[in-house]
Residue frames as a rotation matrix with the C-alpha (Angstrom) as fourth column:
UNK 1
0.626 0.389 0.676 17.36
0.705 -0.652 -0.278 -12.69
0.332 0.650 -0.683 -2.61
UNK 2
-0.357 -0.927 -0.116 20.09
0.909 -0.316 -0.272 -10.07
0.215 -0.203 0.955 -2.59
UNK 3
-0.966 -0.011 -0.257 18.02
0.081 -0.962 -0.260 -6.90
-0.244 -0.272 0.931 -2.73
UNK 4
-0.084 0.990 -0.110 14.55
0.247 -0.086 -0.965 -5.43
-0.965 -0.109 -0.238 -3.01
UNK 5
-0.149 -0.035 -0.988 15.49
-0.832 -0.536 0.144 -4.32
-0.535 0.844 0.051 -6.56
UNK 6
-0.953 -0.196 -0.231 15.47
-0.290 0.813 0.504 -7.99
0.089 0.548 -0.832 -7.57
UNK 7
-0.574 0.817 0.057 11.97
0.525 0.421 -0.740 -8.37
-0.628 -0.395 -0.671 -6.13
UNK 8
0.693 0.721 0.002 10.65
0.510 -0.489 -0.707 -5.38
-0.509 0.491 -0.707 -8.10
UNK 9
-0.348 -0.846 0.403 12.78
0.903 -0.187 0.386 -4.12
-0.252 0.498 0.830 -11.01
UNK 10
-0.819 -0.069 -0.569 12.68
0.052 -0.998 0.046 -0.56
-0.571 0.008 0.821 -12.40
UNK 11
-0.818 0.560 -0.132 10.11
-0.217 -0.087 0.972 -1.37
0.533 0.824 0.193 -15.11
UNK 12
-0.228 0.730 -0.644 7.85
0.759 0.548 0.353 -3.09
0.610 -0.408 -0.679 -12.58
UNK 13
-0.514 -0.039 -0.857 8.31
0.735 -0.534 -0.417 -0.17
-0.442 -0.844 0.303 -10.21
UNK 14
-0.966 0.166 -0.200 7.11
-0.243 -0.850 0.467 2.29
-0.093 0.500 0.861 -12.87
UNK 15
-0.479 0.832 -0.279 3.96
0.044 0.340 0.939 0.21
0.877 0.438 -0.199 -13.39
UNK 16
-0.197 0.371 -0.907 3.32
0.952 0.293 -0.087 0.05
0.233 -0.881 -0.411 -9.64
UNK 17
-0.764 -0.117 -0.635 3.74
0.333 -0.914 -0.233 3.83
-0.553 -0.389 0.737 -9.29
UNK 18
-0.865 0.492 -0.092 1.36
-0.321 -0.405 0.856 4.29
0.384 0.770 0.509 -12.26
UNK 19
-0.257 0.784 -0.565 -1.17
0.554 0.598 0.579 2.06
0.792 -0.164 -0.588 -10.46
UNK 20
-0.418 0.057 -0.907 -0.87
0.851 -0.325 -0.413 4.21
-0.318 -0.944 0.087 -7.32
UNK 21
-0.926 0.033 -0.377 -1.47
-0.120 -0.970 0.209 7.37
-0.359 0.239 0.902 -9.34
UNK 22
-0.671 0.716 -0.195 -4.43
-0.119 0.156 0.981 5.82
0.732 0.681 -0.019 -11.15
UNK 23
-0.192 0.589 -0.785 -6.00
0.858 0.489 0.157 4.65
0.476 -0.644 -0.599 -7.89
UNK 24
-0.501 -0.072 -0.863 -5.44
0.680 -0.649 -0.341 8.04
-0.536 -0.757 0.374 -6.23
UNK 25
-0.982 0.187 0.007 -7.14
-0.133 -0.727 0.674 9.79
0.131 0.661 0.739 -9.17
UNK 26
-0.251 0.940 -0.231 -10.42
0.123 0.267 0.956 8.30
0.960 0.212 -0.182 -7.91
UNK 27
0.588 0.393 -0.708 -10.08
0.709 0.172 0.684 8.97
0.390 -0.903 -0.177 -4.19
UNK 28
0.646 -0.393 0.655 -8.75
-0.506 -0.862 -0.017 11.50
0.571 -0.320 -0.756 -1.73
UNK 29
0.917 -0.312 0.247 -7.00
0.000 0.622 0.783 8.57
-0.398 -0.718 0.571 -0.05
UNK 30
0.341 -0.896 -0.283 -3.23
-0.929 -0.276 -0.245 8.15
0.141 0.347 -0.927 -0.25
UNK 31
0.997 -0.033 0.077 -1.45
0.027 0.996 0.080 4.85
-0.079 -0.078 0.994 -0.95
UNK 32
0.237 -0.971 -0.033 2.20
-0.971 -0.237 -0.023 4.07
0.014 0.037 -0.999 -0.21
UNK 33
0.931 -0.099 -0.351 4.19
0.056 0.990 -0.132 0.91
0.360 0.103 0.927 -0.85
UNK 34
0.308 -0.864 0.398 7.26
-0.951 -0.265 0.162 0.07
-0.035 -0.428 -0.903 1.24
UNK 35
0.864 -0.095 -0.494 9.51
-0.067 0.951 -0.300 -2.92
0.498 0.293 0.816 0.52
UNK 36
0.229 -0.822 0.521 12.19
-0.962 -0.107 0.253 -4.40
-0.152 -0.559 -0.815 2.77
UNK 37
-0.408 -0.461 -0.788 14.24
-0.561 0.808 -0.182 -7.59
0.720 0.367 -0.588 2.61
UNK 38
-0.432 0.194 -0.881 13.31
0.589 0.800 -0.112 -8.82
0.683 -0.568 -0.460 6.07
UNK 39
0.269 0.532 0.803 11.27
-0.507 -0.631 0.587 -7.89
0.819 -0.565 0.100 9.10
UNK 40
-0.575 -0.656 -0.488 13.03
0.069 0.555 -0.829 -8.76
0.815 -0.511 -0.274 12.35
UNK 41
-0.908 0.379 0.179 10.12
-0.260 -0.174 -0.950 -7.76
-0.329 -0.909 0.256 14.62
UNK 42
-0.253 0.910 0.328 6.37
0.562 0.414 -0.716 -8.37
-0.788 0.003 -0.616 14.56
UNK 43
-0.585 -0.009 0.811 5.05
0.796 -0.198 0.572 -7.40
0.155 0.980 0.123 11.09
UNK 44
0.535 0.833 0.143 2.30
0.754 -0.547 0.363 -5.16
0.381 -0.086 -0.921 12.54
UNK 45
0.599 -0.363 -0.714 4.82
0.443 -0.593 0.673 -3.28
-0.667 -0.719 -0.194 14.68
UNK 46
-0.526 -0.839 0.143 7.19
0.564 -0.218 0.796 -2.79
-0.637 0.499 0.588 11.76
UNK 47
-0.271 0.517 0.812 4.38
0.857 -0.255 0.448 -1.64
0.438 0.817 -0.374 9.45
UNK 48
0.754 0.571 -0.325 3.26
0.656 -0.627 0.420 0.81
0.036 -0.529 -0.848 12.15
UNK 49
0.126 -0.811 -0.572 6.81
0.438 -0.472 0.765 2.20
-0.890 -0.347 0.296 12.42
UNK 50
-0.739 -0.381 0.556 7.08
0.644 -0.158 0.748 2.64
-0.197 0.911 0.363 8.64
UNK 51
0.192 0.920 0.342 3.59
0.916 -0.293 0.272 4.16
0.351 0.261 -0.899 8.58
UNK 52
0.793 0.065 -0.606 4.80
0.423 -0.774 0.471 6.90
-0.438 -0.629 -0.642 10.94
UNK 53
-0.211 -0.965 -0.157 8.23
0.423 -0.235 0.875 7.31
-0.881 0.118 0.458 9.30
UNK 54
-0.700 -0.008 0.714 6.60
0.711 -0.105 0.695 7.90
0.070 0.994 0.079 5.89
UNK 55
-0.892 0.355 -0.279 4.16
-0.182 -0.848 -0.497 10.34
-0.414 -0.393 0.821 7.53
UNK 56
-0.725 0.686 -0.066 1.16
0.274 0.375 0.886 8.42
0.632 0.624 -0.460 6.24
UNK 57
-0.101 0.678 -0.728 -0.57
0.994 0.102 -0.043 9.39
0.045 -0.728 -0.684 9.47
UNK 58
-0.601 -0.180 -0.779 -0.27
0.345 -0.937 -0.050 13.09
-0.721 -0.299 0.626 8.55
UNK 59
-0.776 0.375 0.507 -2.89
0.471 -0.192 0.861 13.26
0.420 0.907 -0.028 5.79
UNK 60
-0.791 0.467 0.396 -5.70
-0.525 -0.850 -0.045 15.78
0.315 -0.243 0.917 6.21
UNK 61
0.217 0.975 -0.049 -8.52
-0.862 0.215 0.460 13.20
0.459 -0.058 0.887 6.25
UNK 62
-0.262 -0.430 0.864 -6.46
-0.804 0.593 0.051 10.48
-0.534 -0.681 -0.501 7.99
UNK 63
0.760 0.620 0.194 -7.02
-0.357 0.648 -0.673 8.27
-0.543 0.442 0.714 4.95
UNK 64
0.029 -0.847 -0.530 -3.54
-0.990 0.050 -0.135 7.04
0.141 0.529 -0.837 4.10
UNK 65
0.951 0.234 0.204 -2.77
-0.249 0.967 0.050 3.39
-0.186 -0.098 0.978 3.40
UNK 66
-0.091 -0.995 -0.052 0.51
-0.961 0.074 0.266 1.50
-0.261 0.074 -0.962 3.65
UNK 67
0.965 0.133 -0.228 1.22
-0.193 0.945 -0.265 -1.72
0.180 0.300 0.937 1.81
UNK 68
0.224 -0.902 0.370 4.29
-0.945 -0.108 0.309 -3.09
-0.238 -0.419 -0.876 3.61
UNK 69
0.913 0.026 -0.406 6.26
-0.188 0.912 -0.364 -6.08
0.361 0.409 0.838 2.27
UNK 70
0.159 -0.882 0.443 9.12
-0.796 0.151 0.586 -8.06
-0.584 -0.446 -0.678 3.83
UNK 71
0.410 0.152 -0.899 10.16
-0.877 0.335 -0.343 -10.06
0.249 0.930 0.271 0.77
UNK 72
-0.532 -0.687 -0.495 12.52
-0.517 0.727 -0.452 -12.67
0.670 0.015 -0.742 2.21
UNK 73
-0.884 0.253 0.393 10.09
-0.289 0.364 -0.885 -13.41
-0.367 -0.896 -0.249 5.03
UNK 74
-0.767 0.642 0.024 7.16
0.329 0.360 0.873 -13.77
0.551 0.677 -0.488 2.59
UNK 75
-0.237 0.672 -0.701 5.09
0.895 -0.129 -0.426 -11.40
-0.377 -0.729 -0.572 4.70
UNK 76
-0.759 0.031 0.650 3.05
0.270 -0.894 0.358 -8.32
0.592 0.447 0.670 3.97
UNK 77
-0.389 0.615 -0.686 0.67
0.818 -0.112 -0.564 -6.07
-0.423 -0.780 -0.460 5.83
UNK 78
-0.350 0.381 0.856 -1.92
0.492 -0.703 0.514 -3.50
0.797 0.601 0.058 4.76
UNK 79
-0.429 0.126 -0.894 -2.45
0.852 -0.274 -0.447 -0.69
-0.301 -0.954 0.010 7.25
UNK 80
0.015 0.515 0.857 -4.98
0.606 -0.687 0.402 2.14
0.796 0.513 -0.322 7.04
UNK 81
-0.874 -0.359 0.327 -5.08
0.038 -0.722 -0.691 5.33
0.484 -0.592 0.645 9.05
UNK 82
-0.843 0.500 -0.198 -7.62
0.239 0.017 -0.971 6.33
-0.482 -0.866 -0.134 11.72
UNK 83
-0.430 0.711 -0.557 -10.02
-0.762 -0.617 -0.199 8.02
-0.485 0.339 0.806 9.29
UNK 84
-0.396 0.233 -0.888 -10.38
-0.635 0.629 0.449 4.81
0.663 0.742 -0.101 7.34
UNK 85
-0.868 -0.025 -0.495 -10.70
0.266 0.820 -0.508 2.63
0.419 -0.572 -0.705 10.42
UNK 86
-0.804 0.586 -0.101 -13.56
-0.221 -0.452 -0.864 4.83
-0.552 -0.673 0.493 11.71
UNK 87
-0.084 0.839 -0.538 -15.78
-0.886 -0.310 -0.345 4.18
-0.456 0.448 0.769 8.67
UNK 88
-0.071 0.006 -0.997 -15.01
-0.759 0.648 0.058 0.65
0.647 0.761 -0.042 7.48
UNK 89
0.914 0.402 0.049 -15.69
-0.349 0.722 0.598 -2.82
0.205 -0.564 0.800 8.88
UNK 90
0.484 -0.763 0.428 -12.84
-0.523 0.140 0.841 -4.66
-0.702 -0.631 -0.331 10.67
UNK 91
0.092 -0.439 0.894 -12.16
0.473 0.809 0.348 -6.97
-0.876 0.391 0.282 7.70
UNK 92
0.724 0.314 -0.614 -12.01
-0.237 -0.723 -0.649 -4.09
-0.648 0.615 -0.448 5.21
UNK 93
0.085 -0.811 -0.579 -8.58
-0.958 -0.227 0.177 -5.02
-0.275 0.539 -0.796 3.81
UNK 94
-0.049 -0.117 0.992 -9.19
-0.196 0.975 0.106 -8.79
-0.979 -0.189 -0.071 3.56
UNK 95
0.811 0.393 0.433 -10.30
0.313 0.333 -0.890 -8.76
-0.493 0.857 0.147 -0.10
UNK 96
0.751 -0.627 -0.208 -7.28
-0.629 -0.584 -0.512 -6.65
0.200 0.516 -0.833 -1.04
UNK 97
-0.070 -0.790 0.609 -4.99
-0.859 0.358 0.365 -8.97
-0.506 -0.498 -0.704 0.93
UNK 98
0.288 0.264 0.921 -6.52
0.048 0.956 -0.289 -12.05
-0.956 0.127 0.263 -0.70
UNK 99
0.998 0.064 -0.012 -6.00
-0.003 -0.135 -0.991 -10.71
-0.065 0.989 -0.134 -4.23
UNK 100
0.412 -0.911 -0.005 -2.38
-0.890 -0.401 -0.216 -9.86
0.194 0.093 -0.976 -3.50
UNK 101
-0.073 -0.454 0.888 -1.66
-0.695 0.662 0.281 -13.13
-0.715 -0.596 -0.364 -1.75
UNK 102
0.688 0.382 0.617 -3.06
0.120 0.779 -0.616 -15.22
-0.716 0.498 0.489 -4.63
UNK 103
0.915 -0.401 -0.051 -0.61
-0.162 -0.249 -0.955 -13.55
0.370 0.882 -0.293 -7.04
UNK 104
0.224 -0.873 0.433 2.33
-0.974 -0.212 0.077 -13.61
0.025 -0.439 -0.898 -4.63
UNK 105
0.308 -0.053 0.950 1.93
-0.364 0.916 0.170 -17.39
-0.879 -0.398 0.263 -4.23
UNK 106
0.834 0.038 0.551 2.42
0.462 0.500 -0.733 -17.72
-0.303 0.865 0.399 -8.01
UNK 107
-0.187 -0.980 -0.071 5.48
0.818 -0.195 0.541 -15.45
-0.544 0.043 0.838 -7.98
UNK 108
-0.038 0.288 0.957 3.53
0.799 -0.567 0.202 -12.63
0.600 0.772 -0.209 -9.66
UNK 109
-0.328 -0.181 -0.927 4.71
0.882 -0.412 -0.231 -9.88
-0.340 -0.893 0.294 -7.34
UNK 110
-0.990 -0.023 -0.136 4.18
-0.027 -0.935 0.354 -6.88
-0.136 0.354 0.925 -9.59
UNK 111
-0.513 0.856 -0.069 0.74
0.026 0.096 0.995 -8.10
0.858 0.509 -0.072 -10.64
UNK 112
-0.040 0.473 -0.880 -0.21
0.921 0.359 0.151 -8.71
0.388 -0.804 -0.450 -7.00
UNK 113
-0.612 -0.250 -0.750 0.84
0.591 -0.775 -0.224 -5.22
-0.525 -0.581 0.622 -6.00
UNK 114
-0.968 0.251 -0.002 -0.85
-0.180 -0.687 0.704 -3.55
0.176 0.681 0.711 -8.97
UNK 115
-0.279 0.923 -0.265 -4.12
0.239 0.334 0.912 -5.40
0.930 0.192 -0.314 -8.43
UNK 116
-0.118 0.176 -0.977 -3.96
0.990 0.103 -0.101 -4.82
0.082 -0.979 -0.186 -4.68
UNK 117
-0.867 -0.239 -0.437 -3.41
0.284 -0.958 -0.039 -1.11
-0.409 -0.158 0.899 -5.22
UNK 118
-0.772 0.633 0.048 -6.37
-0.214 -0.330 0.919 -0.94
0.598 0.700 0.390 -7.62
UNK 119
-0.043 0.767 -0.640 -8.58
0.624 0.521 0.582 -2.83
0.781 -0.374 -0.501 -5.15
UNK 120
-0.385 -0.152 -0.910 -7.49
0.875 -0.374 -0.308 -0.55
-0.293 -0.915 0.277 -2.29
UNK 121
-0.994 -0.004 -0.110 -8.26
-0.035 -0.936 0.349 2.48
-0.104 0.351 0.931 -4.49
UNK 122
-0.455 0.885 -0.096 -11.73
0.058 0.137 0.989 1.14
0.889 0.444 -0.113 -5.29
UNK 123
0.053 0.469 -0.882 -12.45
0.906 0.350 0.240 0.58
0.421 -0.811 -0.406 -1.63
UNK 124
-0.650 -0.348 -0.676 -11.11
0.628 -0.747 -0.219 3.99
-0.429 -0.566 0.704 -0.63
UNK 125
-0.916 0.307 0.257 -13.24
-0.001 -0.643 0.765 5.66
0.400 0.701 0.590 -3.33
UNK 126
-0.103 0.943 -0.315 -16.42
0.596 0.313 0.739 4.41
0.796 -0.112 -0.595 -1.63
UNK 127
0.443 0.248 -0.862 -15.59
0.895 -0.181 0.408 6.20
-0.055 -0.952 -0.302 1.61
UNK 128
0.053 -0.529 -0.847 -13.24
0.239 -0.817 0.525 8.95
-0.969 -0.230 0.084 0.44
UNK 129
0.614 0.216 0.759 -14.28
0.771 0.040 -0.636 10.11
-0.167 0.976 -0.142 -3.05
UNK 130
-0.478 -0.824 0.303 -11.98
0.875 -0.476 0.086 12.47
0.074 0.307 0.949 -4.92
UNK 131
0.402 0.541 -0.738 -12.66
0.594 -0.768 -0.239 16.09
-0.697 -0.342 -0.631 -4.01
UNK 132
0.864 -0.008 0.504 -12.29
0.426 -0.521 -0.740 19.00
0.269 0.854 -0.446 -6.45
UNK 133
0.691 -0.600 0.403 -9.60
-0.638 -0.769 -0.051 20.55
0.341 -0.222 -0.914 -4.25
UNK 134
0.932 -0.321 0.169 -7.72
0.179 0.812 0.556 17.29
-0.316 -0.488 0.814 -3.61
UNK 135
0.441 -0.873 -0.207 -3.94
-0.863 -0.348 -0.367 17.45
0.249 0.341 -0.907 -3.55
UNK 136
0.580 -0.362 -0.729 -1.45
0.203 0.932 -0.301 14.59
0.789 0.026 0.614 -3.56
UNK 137
0.829 -0.148 0.540 -0.23
-0.536 -0.485 0.691 14.68
0.159 -0.862 -0.482 0.04
UNK 138
0.408 -0.681 0.609 2.27
-0.281 0.541 0.793 11.81
-0.869 -0.494 0.029 -0.12
UNK 139
-0.421 -0.664 -0.618 4.85
-0.846 0.042 0.531 10.57
-0.326 0.747 -0.580 -2.59
UNK 140
0.727 0.664 -0.174 3.68
-0.673 0.639 -0.372 7.88
-0.136 0.388 0.912 -4.99
UNK 141
0.042 -0.823 -0.567 7.17
-0.726 0.365 -0.583 6.38
0.686 0.436 -0.582 -5.21
UNK 142
0.771 0.093 -0.630 7.97
0.240 0.874 0.423 3.01
0.590 -0.478 0.651 -3.64
UNK 143
0.381 -0.683 0.622 10.10
-0.897 -0.437 0.070 3.37
0.224 -0.585 -0.780 -0.53
UNK 144
0.522 -0.323 -0.790 12.65
0.089 0.941 -0.326 0.73
0.848 0.100 0.520 0.44
UNK 145
0.834 -0.212 0.509 14.22
-0.548 -0.219 0.807 -0.26
-0.060 -0.952 -0.299 3.68
């Protein structure tokens, strides 16, 4: 695979961004997607670095989520901030991960991301419902490494 643009094209990217916006319209949580070709270090450590670089750990309620993908390595990681980790069980992201993984195995990358984003939004809504004064604290655009 030559680039992350081949993994997710512009049309797919628009649908993924729309899914992020739709999910965030139901929760005060923030969702970011970051795509890279490869991950040369431990996936958790790389996701943690990206989490900080994208300032996902700077949200008011500490309820930001990163969906990190290393496409050539066939790896991804879902990471939530401290506010989420304080109120959810340890396996909170497993159902989201399972949905995404089932689509990724079939080569349905956009569908896996969109459904994973919707599932993450549903789960965030339970613990971080949308407030009247909510503002979008983070970009909804996909970032690439």
